[in-house]
C-alpha positions, -999 to 999 in steps of 0.1 A, spaced: 406 594 743 370 591 753 346 572 769 313 554 761 291 534 787 280 503 781 243 519 799 241 537 768 237 506 748 205 506 736 183 478 732 175 480 698 212 476 691 215 447 711 183 434 702 194 426 664 229 411 672 242 380 674 254 370 709 290 355 714 293 329 740 324 331 764 351 310 751 377 308 781 387 324 805 408 358 817 440 351 835 450 377 865 481 388 838 460 402 814 463 376 793 428 353 776 429 317 773 404 323 740 400 287 741 378 268 713 401 272 685 410 267 650 438 239 659 472 235 674 494 265 664 490 293 691 497 330 679 499 357 704 486 390 697 500 414 725 480 442 739 501 476 753 479 500 773 473 520 801 457 490 829 461 513 858 462 546 867 444 576 854 440 566 821 431 530 826 392 533 816 406 538 781 430 512 782 407 481 798 387 492 769 415 488 745 422 451 759 389 436 765 381 447 728 414 431 711 405 401 733 372 396 721 385 398 687 408 368 695 378 352 709 357 355 678 381 344 656 391 313 675 348 305 676 348 312 640 379 295 631 391 325 606 420 312 604 426 269 600 453 255 620 454 290 643 445 296 677 448 334 690 455 343 725 462 380 740 490 390 761 483 422 779 507 444 791 503 479 814 520 504 801 507 528 828 509 557 804 546 559 806 569 557 774 594 539 792 575 515 806 561 508 768 596 507 754 600 479 781 570 464 769 575 460 738 612 444 743 588 415 762 567 416 735 596 412 712 610 385 727 579 360 730 583 343 695 548 335 695 535 373 691 528 382 656 515 415 662 504 439 686 474 463 695 481 499 708 494 517 728 468 545 738 492 578 742 511 588 713 545 595 736 544 560 743 542 549 707 574 568 697 592 549 725 580 516 712 583 520 674 621 513 667 617 483 687 591 468 671 607 476 637 641 460 645 620 428 649 598 431 620 570 425 645 535 445 633 521 474 654 485 487 650 473 515 675 436 523 678 441 553 697 477 568 684 471 602 669 502 625 664 513 628 628 549 624 630 545 589 643 536 578 604 548 606 587 579 621 602 586 649 624 587 670 593 558 657 578 541 690 574 563 694 547 575 663 538 560 634 546 586 607 552 572 570 567 596 561 598 583 526 599 573 501 580 558 482 613 539 508 622 502 511 616 470 527 632 428 524 628 425 559 639 427 590 618 453 618 631 458 653 645 466 666 617 428 661 604 414 660 640 424 694 650 416 715 623 381 696 622 378 711 657 386 744 647 365 745 618 333 737 641 346 764 670 347 789 642 324 784 617 297 761 640 297 780 676 310 809 661 339 816 689 367 839 672 390 843 708 404 812 718 433 807 748 449 775 743 464 755 767 480 721 763 501 696 782 532 699 765 532 662 760 531 642 722 498 642 717 486 672 738 513 697 723 507 684 687 471 685 688 469 720 701 493 734 674 472 715 645 442 732 665 454 768 663 471 771 628 434 762 612 419 782 637 440 812 633 440 807 595 400 808 596 402 847 611 401 837 646 424 852 672 448 834 699 444 857 730 467 835 755 487 805 754 499 782 782 516 749 793 504 732 822 521 703 842 502 671 836 509 657 874 494 685 891 453 691 893 455 729 907 451 750 873 441 782 893 464 801 879 458 796 841 421 795 851 427 830 861 445 842 829 419 825 812 391 847 828 417 879 824 421 877 789 388 879 772 386 844 755 356 832 741 364 794 744 393 774 758 409 744 735 425 725 754 452 699 739 456 664 765 439 645 784 408 638 806 428 638 843 437 672 836 410 686 811 382 676 838 397 696 867 410 725 843 373 728 830 356 732 867 389 756 879 381 777 842 346 784 852 351 790 890 369 815 878 344 833 861 352 825 830 316 811 817 331 795 784 333 757 767 365 738 770 373 724 739 396 693 731 406 659 713 397 626 715 421 626 749 390 642 770 362 622 754 355 602 783 329 599 810 357 605 835 360 637 821 322 646 827 330 634 868 357 655 871 345 687 851 311 685 872 281 703 865 303 731 850 310 704 824 282 712 801 285 726 771 321 714 766 330 698 736 359 671 724 361 659 687 370 617 686 380 597 658 353 583 634 312 580 641 297 571 674 300 534 677 261 532 689 249 546 656 270 526 633 250 495 620 284 480 612 292 479 648 256 463 659 275 433 665 303 445 680 282 457 708 259 430 718 290 407 721 310 429 741 281 431 761 272 395 763 312 386 773 308 400 804 333 428 810 337 446 837 347 481 820 330 496 794 348 493 758 350 532 757 359 556 728 386 529 712 366 498 716 357 496 679 390 504 668 406 481 695 386 455 676 394 463 642 434 467 650 431 430 663 411 418 634 436 437 612 462 414 626 441 380 626 434 390 588 474 398 582 478 362 595 453 348 577 469 360 544 502 347 555 488 312 565 471 307 532 499 320 513 520 290 528 501 258 522 478 264 553 510 271 576 528 295 594 559 303 578 592 310 594 596 344 592 562 352 600 566 384 614 579 400 589 555 385 563 530 398 586 543 432 584 545 426 548 510 415 544 490 444 565 496 467 541 471 451 517 448 442 546 414 454 535 382 444 557 345 460 566 353 466 606 332 477 635 346 512 625 335 508 589 361 502 566 394 496 574 427 495 553 458 514 555 479 542 528 512 544 521 520 557 555 505 533 572 473 553 584 439 544 586 421 551 549 387 560 575 388 598 581 357 602 596 356 627 631 328 636 655 322 665 675 308 658 711 291 679 736 285 674 771 250 677 774 230 669 808 257 652 823 267 632 793 283 634 760 260 635 728 270 635 692 267 673 676 284 669 642 304 638 621 322 647 588 354 651 572 379 677 572 380 699 543 412 716 541 
């Protein structure tokens, strides 16, 4: 959950890529008239994300990137006889709203797949609704392991819902990857661990802590914060008094930015480290100059550095979206494209038409989807998890995120 500004897109990337001519206009309600499609049957790809509120920068990047995938499929007539349209709903980052949105999307029989949500807690609230309706869901951003591997994933992996997939790797890998970097590369030995008590943040902090202690590091303090607060002076003082040489925060950038700033102001001139939830340009705005040296892990490799992403980056810019595609843009495009590929498989297997049980067929087809996407090879394992396990560590340097290490977790 981080941000990439389109300002950072280099001319070299844009020059070698094909541009995409706008095929239609976006509606005020979040829908997209993708126009110029392949035929008479409309298939709706739902999108659920926070389109308003603190996390809207990420949510709008998700929506726009899925919209770009639909436009591209229509322009290229990827599925003969099918025109794809995006319907985006705002979950405000709230599980209860996400569940209501899931019910709305299920009620529209033209919806054959859903991209989203951003938050793992929202994902939890939607899974059963979609699974009961046999409607496939592909999240570009959910990272909590229990969503695909069950609540007891550390001892016994059991897939809870057949209809749920994700293109982002999980916190079972992200947390330990961060711990290895902090201990082995940054040479930090004493960590103060803070989380926001939410599904994503608490789970990420737990996997980081486990690996950090395993490596020989010491946890000198722990604290839970209220995600609705912006005053963290009390916990900042605890961090200062603990003697920690690094802080790990499990949560998202609206709280992480002020937390980092207040920890430094309290006298603890130590880096704050977090997961993809803090990897956003908005974190840097909120943390101010004191954010320099802070670290974040995020799924995959930097999109701007991937040859496979050149066309996506150029097309996104050419389409004229007002908001940046952010950290999940490439994964959102690939999530939507996975739905498009699954629909294609179902149509081709049914003499060029959608069958009456298209939703169930799309769920089955998704398991075998495999293609070269924006973020690299896209396919899914037996749990619905992404087979691409790459991660990147980013550091704030001179007011911008820069990648410092990419790789995979070696447990």
